[in-house]
C-alpha positions, 0 to 999 in steps of 0.5 A: 073715464068709464069704469066697468064691472063684469059678472060672467055666468056661471061664476058671476051668478046663476040667474039674471038677478045674481048677475046684475047684483054681482056686476054692480059689486064689480063696478063698485070695486072698479070705481074704488080701485081706479077710475077708468078700470074694469073688474070681473066679479069673483066671490072675494069682492063681495067679502071685501065690500061687506068688510068695507061697509062694516068698517065704514059704519064703525068709522062713522060711529067712531067720529060720533063718539070722539074715538079719533086722536091726534098724535104729534110726531116731532120734526127736528133740525139734524144740526142741533136737534132743535124742534122745528115742527110737528106732524099731526097724525090721526089715530083711532082708539077702537073701544074693543080692538084698541089702536087701529092702524091708519093703514087699515082705516085711512084708505077707507076714510079717503074714499068714503063720505066721511073723508071731509068730516074727518079731515076737517076735524084733523085740521081744526084739532091740529090748528087749535093745538098749534095755537095753544103751543104758540100762546104758551111761548112754544111756536111749533109749525104743525104739518097736516096731511090733506085728504083728496076730498079737501082738495076736490071740494073746492073749499080748502082755501076758505077752510084754511082762512076760517081756521086761522081766523077762529084760532088766531094761529100765525099762518106760518105755523100751519103747514099743509102737505099733499101726497104726490098721487093727489098732485099728479092726478089733478095738478092744475086744480091743486096748484090753483088751490094753493095759489088761493091759499 
């Protein structure tokens, strides 16, 4: 699919350099929005992309400094209230702003070079916690939300195999969740990946 960025004189720039630069920004926005779309430059795009770049650099620092945490949301059986599992949810404890909403940073993570690194950290951390619970006699199935990068890298089956091998976690205690939009975008590839797992 072809993505198109457009800058039109005079709103998109007063000279060739500005028009080319702003056309490139519009193209970047089009690729981030949806492959195969087109975007016409407007000043808000520059502000949005500058804000995104700032957030990306903050997220890279957060990964280096270990500012991410996993919270585990319990899953209970309604009939008797017994614990049947827990969903691993990533949280970012910013040193100045405190906890940052995943709604603010996860869309940036999922469309950046950091995606696979952070997704791998989530999987490894959740797997180790699940194994620790299992060893303590509390076998809790832990659910992990997969990122688009994990499914598109082609290495997910190996990553899952490696996690189970290194932690010793019983495979049935690891649940992998995939969102509908990822499944619909590339159904045959995702299904093939899960067959391999």
